[in-house]
N, C-alpha and C positions, 0 to 999 in steps of 0.2 A: 851398228845392232849385232845383236847375238841370235841367232837360227839354229832353232835345237831340229836335228833330224832324226828319225828315228830308220838306224838301216837293219835290215835283215839278213843273214845269213842264208847260204845256200850252199853248201857242205864245208872249204874253211874255207870263201872268199865271201867278197858283199852281191848281193843277189844283184840279178843285172834290173828290175825293177829298184834297189833304193839304189845305184848311180844313176839312171835316169831319174827319184826323187832329191839324190844329193849334187845334180845337175844344175836342178831346178832352182833350189834352196840356193845355192851359189849365186845367183844371181839377187840375189835379195839380202846378202850381210855375206859376213864372217860365219866361217859352217861351221856347231858343236853335233856329236856323232854321242847319238844313244844305239847302244848293242845291248841288248839283255843275254848275260854269260858273264861266266868269268874274263879276266883279262887276256889269257892265253885266246879265248875266242874272240876276241876283236881282228877285225884281218885289216891289220898293221896297212899291208904292201898297199891294197885297195885305196885305202880313205885318201895316206899319202898321194897317191896320182891325182883323186879327186879333190885336192887341192884344201883337206879337213887337218889342222892344225891340234886339234885337242876331240879325242875321243872318248867316255866315258863306259864304264866295264858296268853295266846297271844288273841288281842281283843282291839276292841274299840266301840266305840257310833254309829258309822256308819256299822260297821261290826258284822249283828246279823245272819248270814248265811254260805252257802258255796259259797265264789267269788272265783275261781280256778285265776285268777291274785292278787287280793289281799290278799289270803294263801303264793303264788310266794310270793310276795313282802315281805310281816312281815317275812319269813323264812329263804331271804334272809340278808332284813335288819339285825333280831336277830343273824344268821351265821356269816354275818359279827362285829357285837357288843360281837361276844363270842371269834371270833377271831379261830369258828372251820374248824377242817381240815375235816372235812365231814359231810352230812346231810344223812342219814336214812331215810326212808320212808317202810310202806307195801305197797306191789303192789295190789293197790285197786283205786277204780276210783278215787280218793283223790290223792294216793302219786304213780301212778302207771306212770313210766316216761321212763322205759326201758321195752322192749317186750321179749317175747321167741320167734324163730322162726319157721318159716312153724308147726303153730299149736303145737309149742312146742318139735318138734320132733329134733330142732335144738336149741344148746345155746351159742349164737357168743359172742364171745374174742372180745375183745374192745381194745385198748388202751384210756386211758384216760389223756390230757393234759390239764389239770386245777390246777388252785391254789388249789382249794376246790373239793373233789370228792363229786357226790351226786348218791347215790347207794339205790335200792328199793328192798327190799326182796318176793322171790315171796310166796303165802301165803301158800305152803307146804313144800319150802326148807330148814326148820330148826322147829325143834321143840322148844316150849318155857321153859326154864327152871330157875327157880328161881334161885339168887345170895345167895353164900355161909356162908354170911353174910346182912342181910335186913341195909338197909342206912334210913340213919334218914332225910326223903328228905323234902328240903326246898321248898316252891311255893314264885316264884317272877312273877310281874308283868310287863308285855312287850306287851307299844302300838305304831306298825306299821306308820310310817307317807302314808295315800295313799289319792291318788287325788281320783278326782271324776270317774274317769278311770276305774280305778283298782275296784269298785261296778258296771259297768256298767252291767256282766252278774252275777247274783248268780243264784243256783243252789233251787231249793224248794222242801223237799222231804214232802212228804205222812204223815198225822200222825199214819197210817196201821205199814209201814218202820222206822220212827221216834220209835215208844214203844216196836214193835217186836222182836224179833232175826231177823238179817240180814244172806243173802243169802249164805254169804262168811266165815261169821262161823260156821252157824248151824248145830248141829249131827244130824240133821234129817233133805233129800229132799225130796221129793215125787216129783217126775217130770211127766208132762206131753206131749204127742207131737200132731201127729197130731190124730193118733190112740180114739183124747177124741172125738170129735167126730166135737166139738164145744164149745162155750163160756160157754153154759150149764153145760156141762160134767164137769167141776171141783168142783161142789159141793159137791160130792163126793170125791173128794182126798182134795180139805180144809181141808173136816168134817178129814180124817185120818191123813194130818200132825197135824193138832191140838191136835188127840187123841194121837200124838206119840210126838210130840213136839218138832217140825218140822214147815218146810216152803215152798209152793210150788216154783217149778221151770218151768224154759218151753225147749221146743225146739227152733231155730232158726223158720222155718216153723210159730208156734204157733200167735209168735209175729206178722211176717209178716202178719198175717190174722187179726191182729186187736183180736185178741181173750183174749189178757193177754197183759199187758205193757211188754213194753222190760225189765225195771230193775230186772225182773222176770229170763229173760234168759240167760241158761245154757252156756257153748258156746266159743270158739274164739272169737267171737267178744262181750261176753256179759260176766256171772262174771265165774273164776273159783274158783272150790266148791272143799276143802276135809274134808265132815260129815262122820260120824261112819257109816252111811245105807242112801244109794241112791237108791230107789224108783223107774224105771222109767216103764212110763206107757205107752202103745204106743204111746213108741219112736223108732224107725228103728236104730240112731244111727248112723251118719254119720261121719267122722273125725272129721267137725267141733262141734259138738257135742263135741265128746267123746272129745278132746283136754281138753272138761272146766270138763269134772267128771273121767277122769282117779289117781286124786289122793281120790278117794272113798276108805274108808278102805274096807267096801263092796257092791258090787253093785248087786241086784237085778232085774228082764226084769218080762212085763210083756209084754204079746206080742202074736197076735195071728198068728203070722209069725213064724216057727221056723228057719227061715235063716236069717232072719235080722240079720244088722250086730254087735250090741250089745249083742246079745246072747253071742257069742262072747270072749266076755269081762266083761261078765257076773258072779259070784259067785253061782248064783244060776237063773235057769228061771223057768217063769209058762208060760205053751203055751196054752194060752184061752185068753176071748174076758173079758177087763179090766171093763167094767161097771157089769158082773156077779164075776168075780176074787173082785174087790176093794168092793163093796157092802158086798162082803158075810166075806172080813179080816174087816170092823169095825163092822161091828155084833158082828163076833169074841170077841177082842178086846173088847167091851163094856159089851159083857158076860163075860168074865174077871175079867173087873171093880168090874164088880157089884156082883161079889164070884161067880157067874151062872157057 
């Protein structure tokens, strides 16, 4: 049986979350990958390593960005053409169809009554495992039939987000909350994230205040992250926020309040003013990099 898997890109390669989805899809049957873009955008090396025999470059002249309705119609058409028994995607903004319940504390078992299964894989649920034997991935093109209405809504991405590491796949996330104090306080967090090869994430209150964009929000109503390191600065650790970061391998909290909820979840905690702690950390890292 054929399982169609939506593969998102991170730079020139396949996104880590999609490699996890491919690993799961491979356990269901023979996988065909769908990658939006032209044939040159298909990450053949990654797909080959994960045992994908055929990949479809999906697109048309009208489809130049992420249009949710158009993507859905294209995937539905390709799945029908392949007689796919299931469609699998990573649980991201683009592939997320089902949700954890109650901030991830409850998993809902449901009976799927349909001729074709539609499944999403939580970003931290499956480890990415390459195939025992690489495949000779053939690249084919698929041009969906789209209506003008399918292209009415197109999501735009800033150049900064498109070119850099995504929040969902970053190995290091430096988080900032109300304790940062305001928009100007994030400069040192950006500097630290850059030194560590990571990205900045924020709590809900930061986006509510308009200090940073929603795309950087970590939490139940934002992005769920699973980095090697989450450095949370001035974040109290409300349950909605913790739902988005508990999959981090290591959590380090910097907070002036020793009783903040996040302290109980942290592997390490620094009780102190982030405006003193973070600049000192930046200075130490730069000194080490300079051989000092």
